[in-house]
N, C-alpha and C positions, 0 to 999 in steps of 0.2 A: 380469335383470342387463341394463341399457343402460348407452350412452355418449352423452356429448356431447361433441363437437371443437369449440371454440371456433376460430371462423376469420373473426372480424365487424370486426377491425382494419382498418386503413389502411396501415400500414408506411409512413408520411412518411418517414422517414430512409432509405429505399431509392428512394425517387423519384427517376428518372422511371421506373426499373426496374418497380416496382409498381405504377405508376401505373395499370395496366391487366390487371395480374398481382395475385392476390391470394400474399400471402408464404407461404402452407402448399402453395402448389402450387407455388413455385419448386423447380429442381431442387438436389439435395442429392448427390452421390455418384452422378450419372448419373438419379437418378427425384425424383420431387415428395417434398417433404419430409414430407406427409401421408400418402404410401403404405407409409412404414414402420410408421405407429403403426396406418393400417388392414389391414397385411397379417396381424400379430398378432391385432388382434381379431377378424377373420374365423375365426380358430382357435381362437378360445376358447368351449368349449360353454357357459358359462354365458352366452354373448353374444344379446339379444333384438334390438333396435333399436338402430341407429347413428345420432342426429341430430347432422347439421353444422349448427352456426348461422352465418350471415354474413350481409353487407350488402347490399342491392340492386344496388350496381356490381357486384360479383362472381357475382351467382346464375348466370347464361349461364357462367360459365367452372366453375364448380362441377358443374351441370348435364351440362356435355359431360364435363367426369371422371366423374362417379358413372356414367355410361351405359356407360364401357369396364370399370366393375366387373362391370357384370349381378348386381347381389345385393341382393334384396328386401328386406332389415335396414336399408338406408339410406333417410333421410330430410330433405331440406334444410329448413330453418327461415331463412327471412329476417327479418331486423331491417328496419324500415322507417325507413330511414336513407338518406340522399345525400350525405354530408358526415361529415367527421370530428369536428366538432364536436357531432352527434347522436348520436354511437355511444352503445350501449349500455353499453358499457363490462362487464368482463369479469363481474361479479357480474352485472350486469342483464341479457346474454346467459344464463346460465346460469337465471336467472329466469324468462326469457322461454322457455327449451326445457322446463323443468318443467313450465309452464301447459299445453303443447301436447303431451308427452310421457306415455307410459304408467307405470305403478305399478310398482316396483322399487328396487331396488338402482340406483346410477350412479356410474360412472367419471364425471369430468371433466376434460377434457385439452387442453391447450394447443396447437394444430394447428402452430404454426410451431416449436415445439421437437422436438431429436432427443434420442431418451435411449438409452443402452445396455443398460439392464436390460431383462429377459424382462418381460413386462405379465404373462405367467400366475402368475410369483414373485410381482408385486406384489399380483395378487387373492388369492391363497392367502395372503399374508401380513394382508391388509385384513380376509378374511372370519374368520381365524382370533382378531384381536383385536376384531371386532365393533364399531367405532367408527370417526368419521371418520379416514382415514388419508391421508398427503402424503408424496409422494417426495421425498427428499431429497439433495441431492450435498453430496459433501465437497470443498469448493474448496483450492487450494493451500497458502493461506497466510491466517493473520488478518489481514494487510492486504486480501486479495480478499475477505474477507467482508465487510469493512465496504461492498462495493458492492451487497449482498443482503440477504433478508430471513431471518433465520438462525434456526433453531430448536434449542432445546435439550432435550433427551428424557434419560429415567432410562436404567438397562439392560434394562427391558421397553419400549423405546419409547416411552414415553409423553409427551406434550409438558410441559415445565413451562413453557417461558416461547418468546416470538415477540419478537426486535428487528427493527425495519424498518431497514436500513441503518445501524447501530449504530458507535458511534464506540470502542466496548470490546465484542466479539462476545464471547458464552459459549462457541460453539464456531464449527466451520468448515462445520458444515452447512447448506448454503443452500436455502431452501425451493423447488422448480418447480412449475409448471403441471401437476401427477399429482396428481388427489384421487379419493378412495372415501366415498361418502357413503351411508350404510343406509337402506333405506325409512323406518324408523321416527324419524327424524332429521330427515327432508326439511323440516320445518316450522320448523329453525332459520333459514332465508332468509326469511321471513314475520317471523321475532322480531327477525331483524338489521334489517331495511329500518324498521321501527317502532321499533326501541330509535336509529337514527338520524338520522331523519325530523325535520328542525327543528334538528338539533345543528350538522350542517356541510352542505356543497353536495352536491347528488345525485353531482355527478362525480366527489367524492373516496370517498364509501362504495358506489358503485356500481362502480369503477375500478379499486379497491386491492384485489386478491386477499390481501396481506398483512394488512392489516385484519381483513379477514374470518376469517383467520385467527386471528389475536391474538383476538378478540373471541369467537369458537366456543371455543377452547381454555381458554379463562379460565370455559366454562359446562359444556363435554361433555368426557368423554374423547377425546382426540384423540394419532395414532401418527404415529412417525417412521418410515418406511421407507428405511433408509438406502443410499444405493449407491456406488460408484464407477464409473471407465471414464470416458464422454464422455457430455459432456451441453452442447448448444447452443441457443440461444434466437438464430437469425439474424435480430436487428433492424437489424443496421448490416455498412455494407461491411467493415469490419475484422472483425466476428464473424461473417459470413458466409463469407469465405476460410479462417477462420481454421478454422471449422468444415469446410468442405470438404477441408482439410489433414489434420483429425484422422479421418476416418471411413473414408480409404481409404488406401491404402499409395502409390500411382501413379499418374501421370497417367491423364486419361480421355482419350482423341483417337479421337473419332466421327467427324469432319470430313474434310475433305480439306485435309492439308496439304505446301505446295510451297515448296523453296528458302527455309525458315523455320528459326529458330532456338526452341526448345520451352525454357525454364526449368523449376523445380520448380514443384508445385501448380498445376499446369495442368487446368483442364477445356475441352475445343472438342467440344461436343454437334452432333447429327447435321447434315448439309445445310449446314454452315459450309463455307467457304473460305477459307484461310488463304496468301497468298501472298508471299513477300519479306518477311517482316516478325518481329519478336522478340516473343514474350509470355513472360513470368512472373509466378507469382504471380495469377492471373487465373483469370476463367469467363466464356467466350464460348459465349453461348446459341445455339440453332437458327437455321439461314438466314440466318446472318451472311457478309458478305463484307467482309474486311480483305486490305489492301494496301499493302505497302511502309508499314508503321506498326511502333511501338514501344508496345505495353502491359502496362503493370505495375502490380500492386495494384488492380487494376480490375474493372468487372462490366460486360458487356455485354448488352442484352438481345435478345433476339430479334429479327431482321429487321436490323438492323441494319448500313449500310455504311461502313467506314472506311478513307480512304487519305490517306496522307502526315500522318500525325497523329502524334505523341508523345502517349499520354495517361499520364497517371501519378496514380494515387489516384483513377480516377474510376469515374463510374457514369452511362451512357449508354444511351439506348431510341430507337427510331425508331417512331414512331405512324402507326398508319395514316389513311391520308388518308379 
């Protein structure tokens, strides 16, 4: 079995924090989002190769990150693009990886998501079913379900229907970016491209996993792996702060704090100094200097200096000269 980690997006809704830092490498609960996934994959005896697909802008960042893991199973695949409008999309990224990858079953995982289930349990479920499998999260209400791709399935987990952001959801089970594809069905990606080519724009069919799952479930046996707990797609400032709050019980303070008031849901990472300031519901990255300021509901990127500033609902980052 192999894995493809999708990490090719530009995360423009989190700019400038993600202008130079890929979203899967952002800290969550004190360590990179991607590390939660890779820590589990490395423990799976079934796992052979782990492919990480990203764009040229973040190539060096991922190479430096993978050096620290010292794992021979990793291979970084670079999508030849330099801007958001040139991106491959989720489906395009999968196809690009499959063309370069080894034969076998595949896990396909969104590298900027945090999942509370154990990957081992998902793999055991998928192997037992023997078909395409999608991890699905039970959202809190029908109203919330209207914001997601919703999966309806029977008592055996077989998917009966897929709805993309429906007005009348058939369930509260939201599709997440976590899939299993058995080797004997990988040709569906070529079939999918052939089907949509000329009917709609490439941007739509290459960058909409929901469309792909809906199309596939109409033609092949597909299964839902339901889970509860937490699921976070760190795509916005609000979502990032909410995810940080959900995955740990108390504040993380690894920097130096002097004469300051630290409220709830605060993360301050190493080599950061905070003086005479008030911080609440915010994430402060490494190597920051904050003095005589109010930081609330904000994310401060690494190496940023802030003095005499009232920052609320902000995203800030100092760039290298």
